[in-house]
C-alpha positions in Angstrom: 60.7 83.9 98.1 64.0 82.7 98.4 63.0 80.4 95.4 61.6 84.0 93.5 65.2 85.6 94.0 67.1 82.2 93.4 65.5 82.1 89.8 66.1 85.8 89.0 69.6 85.3 90.2 70.3 82.4 87.9 68.2 84.4 84.9 70.8 87.4 85.7 73.8 85.2 85.8 72.6 83.7 81.8 71.9 87.3 80.6 75.4 88.2 81.4 76.5 85.3 80.1 77.8 84.6 83.9 78.1 80.3 84.5 75.7 79.5 86.5 76.8 79.5 90.7 74.4 78.7 93.2 73.8 81.7 95.3 75.8 80.2 98.3 79.2 80.2 96.7 78.8 83.4 94.9 78.2 84.7 98.2 81.4 83.0 99.4 83.3 84.0 96.6 82.6 87.6 97.5 83.5 87.6 101.2 86.8 85.3 100.3 87.9 88.2 98.1 86.7 90.8 99.9 88.9 89.0 102.8 91.9 88.4 100.6 91.8 92.1 99.9 91.7 93.7 103.3 88.1 94.0 104.1 88.0 93.8 107.9 86.4 91.2 109.4 83.7 93.3 110.8 82.9 94.7 107.8 82.7 91.3 106.5 80.2 90.4 109.0 77.8 93.3 108.9 78.2 92.8 104.8 76.9 88.9 105.3 74.1 90.2 107.9 76.2 88.2 110.6 76.2 89.3 114.4 79.3 87.2 114.7 82.5 87.2 112.7 83.2 83.8 113.4 79.8 82.9 111.6 81.2 84.6 108.7 85.1 84.0 108.7 84.4 79.9 109.2 81.6 79.8 106.8 82.3 81.9 103.9 85.7 83.1 103.7 88.3 80.2 102.7 91.9 80.5 102.4 93.4 81.7 98.7 95.7 80.0 96.8 98.6 82.4 97.8 97.6 81.9 101.3 97.9 77.8 100.7 101.2 78.1 98.9 102.7 80.3 101.6 101.7 77.6 104.4 103.2 75.1 102.3 106.4 76.9 102.5 107.0 77.4 105.3 105.9 73.9 106.3 108.6 72.7 103.5 111.3 75.2 104.7 110.4 73.5 108.2 110.2 70.4 107.6 113.8 70.8 105.5 115.1 71.9 108.8 113.8 69.0 110.6 115.1 66.5 108.5 118.4 68.1 108.4 118.5 67.8 112.1 118.0 63.8 111.8 
């Protein structure tokens, strides 16, 4: 059943002119997109079929690039302040 599902998904990607992506990666991308656009964690978990929100957040939701940039800027600010004191 899983192989059949995978074959159908790959065929659909080809028909639609989409780059072939592993289904796991497509699922993670979908969940990350939803999370980064404000969908609550408990809804993401339900969408993914998980009973535990931590499973969804840990295994599927990846940080977005802007979030990483903000973290880097914050770190740079802290690092600059510490260097100014030393």
